N, C-alpha and C positions, 0 to 999 in steps of 0.2 A: 347452152350458154355457160361459159366459165364464170367463176366468181371474180377472178382478177386477171388483168394483163399487166405485166410489170415491164417497164422500159429501163434497161440498164442492169448490169450484173457486176457491180463493184461490191464493196462491203455492205452498202445500203441495200442493194438488190438481194444479195445472199441472205442478209438478216431478215428481210421481209418474207422471202420465200420460206425460210425456216419457220417463221411465225405462222404463216399460212398452213404449212404442212402439219405442224403440230396441232392446229385447230381443225384439220380435215377439210380445208378449202381447196378448190381447184384453181389452177393458174397456168399461165405460160409466160415465158420471158423472151423479149426481143432485145438483142444487144449486138453492137459491132465492135466492142472492145476498144473503142477509140479513146476512152479516158483511162489514163494509166496511173493515176495517183494511188489507187489501192494496190496495184502490182508493185510499185516501187517503195511503198511504205515500209518503215522499219518494223511495224506491227507490234510495238510495245503496248502493254496495258499497265499504266502507272498512274495512280490517282493523285499524285502530288506535282504541283508546279514547282520545279526545283530552282527556278530563279528567285522566287519569292517565298518558298517554303509554305505554301498554302494548298488547300484542296482544289481540285478542278471542279467545274460545275457539275452538280448532281453526282459526285464521285461515289458516294456510299450506295446510292440506288443502282448505279451502273456496275459497280464491282460485285454486287450480290448476284448479278446475272451473268457476268463474263465467264467464269470458270465452267459452270454447268452447260452454258450455251456451246462453248467450243469442245467440251467433252462429248456432247451429243453429236457434234459434227464429226469428230474423230471416229466415233463408233459407226456412224452412218457411212462415211466415205472410206473407212478403213485406211486412214493415213495419220501420221503423227503431225499435229498442228501446234499444240500448246507446249512450249518449253519454259519450265520454271526458271526464271533468270532474275537474280538479285540486281537491283539498280543502286548504285552508290553515287553520292554527290561528292566530288572532289572539292575540299575546302581550300580557299585561297588565302585564308587568314584566321587568326584566333577569333576575330569578330564574327566571322561566318560560323564558326563552331558554336559560339554563344547564341547566335540567332537560331541555329538548328535546335539547340536544347530548349530554347524558349518556345519554339513552335511545337516541339514534341509534347508539351504540356497542354496544348489546346485541344478542346473537345473535337472529335472527328479525326484529328491527326495522330492521336495517341496510338491507334492501332496500326499506323503505317510508318511512323518515324521511330527507328530504333534509337535508344539512348546509349547504346554501346558504340563508342568511337572505334572505327576500324583503322589500325595503323597500316601504312603502306609498306609492303614487303616485296614489291615488284620493282626491280631495277629498271624495267622498261618504261615505268611511269614516274614522273616527277610529282610527288604529292607530299610535301613535308608536313602538312597540317592534317593529313589523313583524310578519311571519308566518313560520311554519314550514310547509313543504309535505309532504303525504303523497303518495307516488308510487303509480302503478298503480290509481287509483281511477276511479269512474265512476257514472253514474246510469242506472237502468233505468226506462223509462216503464211503470210497473206497470199503470196504468189501461188503456192501449192494449194491453198484453200480455193482460190478462184478457179484454177485449172481443174481441180478435182470436182468442184461443184458444177462447173460447166459440163464436164463429162457425165456426171450423175444426171443432169437434166436432159442431156442429149439421149442417154439410154432410155429415159422415160418419155421421150418425144415431147418434152416440155420447153425446148429451146429453139429459137429461130435466130440464126446468125445473119443479121442484116441491119442496115442503117434505118432507123425509124423515120418515117416521113410524116410529119405532123399534119400536112395538108390532106392526107388520105384517111385521117381519123374522123369518123362520124359518130354523133352522139344523140341520144334521145333521153327522155325521162327514165326509161327502164334500163339503159346501159349504153355501151359503146360498141362500134364495129370497126375493125381494121382489117381490110382484106377479107380473108375467110374466118377471121377470129371475131367472136362475139363474147363480151364479158359484161358483168354488172358494173365493174369499176376498173379504172386504169390508174396505176401508181407510177409516177415518173421518178426514177432514181438515177438520174443521168450525170451526177457529179457536175463538174464545171461545164459540161455540155448543155446544161440547162439554159445557158445564155442564148441558145438557138431555139428554145422552146417558146412558141408564140403565146402559150397559155400562162406560163410562169416566169417569163423573162422580165417581168416588172419587179421581181424579188431581187434584193441587192446582193447577189452572189458575186464577189469580187475576184476570187481565185488568187491563190498565192503559189508561186512557183517554188518547188523544193528540189534540191539536187543532193544526191548521196554518192559517196564513193565506197568502193569495196577495196580494202587493202589486204595484202598478204604479209604477215609479220611473224615468221617462225620463232623469233626469240621472245615475243611478248608473253605468251602463255598466260593470258588473262581470262578468267572465267566469269567476271562480273561485267555488267554494262556500266561504263563509267561516264558520268555527266560532268563536264567542265564547261567551257564556253560552247562546246559541241558534245555530242554523244559519240562514244566508240562502243560498239555492240558486238560481242563474239558470235560468230556463226558456225564455228567448227572448222576443222582442217586448217587452222592458222589464219582463217579469214575473219575480217572484222568490217562491219558496216560503219561508216563515218558520216555524220551529218547532223543537222541538215541546214540548208540555206533557206532564207525567206525573202523572196523578191516579188514585188507587186506590179511591176510594169511589163515584164516579159511574160507573155501568155503562150509560149510554145513549149513542147515537150523535148526540146533539143538541149542536151547538156552543153554548158559553156565553160570556156577556159577561165573566165572571171570567177565563177563559183568554185571551180576546182582549186584555184589559187587561194581563195578565201578559206576554204576548208583545210587545206594543207597548212596554211599559215597558223590557223588556230590549233590544229593538231600538234604542230611542232612546238607549241608552248608548253606541252606537258608529256609528249611521247619521247622516249629516250632510247629507241632501238631502231634498227633498219627496217624498212618496209618497201613494198612496191604497190602501186595502184594497179588493180586488175580489172576494175569496172567503174563506170560512171553513168548514172541514170538520172532522169528528171521527170517530174510530173506536176500537174497543176492541182493543188489541193482545193476542194470546194469550200472556201472560206466565205464568211458572211460579215457584213460591216459591224454588227454588234456581237460577233463571235458566238452566236448560238445557232443550233440547227434550224432548218426550214422544214416544218412538218405540218401537214394539214390539208384542208379541202379548198379547192378553187372558189373564189368569191361568187362566181356565177354558175359554173358547171358542177353540179352536185356530185357527179360520178368521177371527177378528176381530182387526184390527190398527188402530193409531192412528198418525197422523203430525201432530204439532201442537206448540204451544209455542215458535214461532220468535221471539216477541217483536218487537223493532223491527228485526231483521236478517234477515228472511225471504228477501230477494233473495240473500244469501250462503249462508244455511243450507239453503235449499230443495233445491238439487241434491245437496249432500253428504248430507243426512239421507235423501233419497229413495233414493239409491244404497245407503246403509246398510240401509234397510228392505228393499229389493228383494233384496239379497244375503243377508239373514237369512232371508227367506221361501224363496227359490229355491235358494240355495246353502248354506244352513245355516251361514252365517258369523255370528260374534258381532257384536252392535251395540256401539258404543262405550259403555262402562259408564256414563259421565256422563249419557247421554241415554236409556238403556234404561229402560223403565218398570218393570223388575224392581226398581228401587231403591225403588219405592213399594208393593211387594207387601204389606207389613204394613198399609198403609192399606186395602187391599182386604179383607183377612181380618177387619178390625175393623168393616167397614161392616155 
């Protein structure tokens, strides 16, 4: 009997696999790669909400784990994943500059907000009021991570490429069985696909569609990730990722002309050089009504767990949330109340 069966191999699934392997636990993964949000993510780890100049939820705890977690993955998979990349906020006014400096004095933000104003020397960008720099940021190549990790699991015979059929899952007090697989616990890390999970579909995962463009701009020559009304993130070879949109009604992974037009309209408010669009992708982020992850044990089935709801910050949240879930299962430690699914128990009892 295995210790764990994991359903899903996005950022959540990979993060939990790593946590299990570090602790010497046995597991297998089942995934059909139907959820694309991790693959199309920009992969930034940035602890600051740049619209309001405030820290993200649990930013300090998450940032402590991010760099060593992905360094370990680079060593294990023998690929380059973590690119140190400075993030700068384009100021639209003197007032925004003042708000930035006020925020940089706040506890927690001091280590991340530079007090050195950066002047704009790039003719390809319109930024007369300059930039503020966020420190200790970077970008994870999420697509390469997921592909490499899948290959790693396949080589160890730990991966099954198929659509999980919930009606074929059996459970007892001692564990679960699914076909020829027996395990003590099952962890569902299905992303937005959780809406089709009969055990956890009572949880309020809303899903937010995000679309991203890739542009080629040979004249731009920008090495920083620039945040204005949207992000423009350098990917090398004169390529830049531009995004993202946030749509709540459309739940398909199909790119739309409407989103493309919206991104280009915002891009052209500050980009001042020629470019061409070379790619356009879309995915459904696993977002939650209260903007916190969904982590914890099923109200009735004690061997069923969920790891989900990372939204647009999966690269940062993944290692932290996985560690919380592991310690809850193995060491009977409490999960941070803000992300424990116990907060939605009333929704389960009314289903």
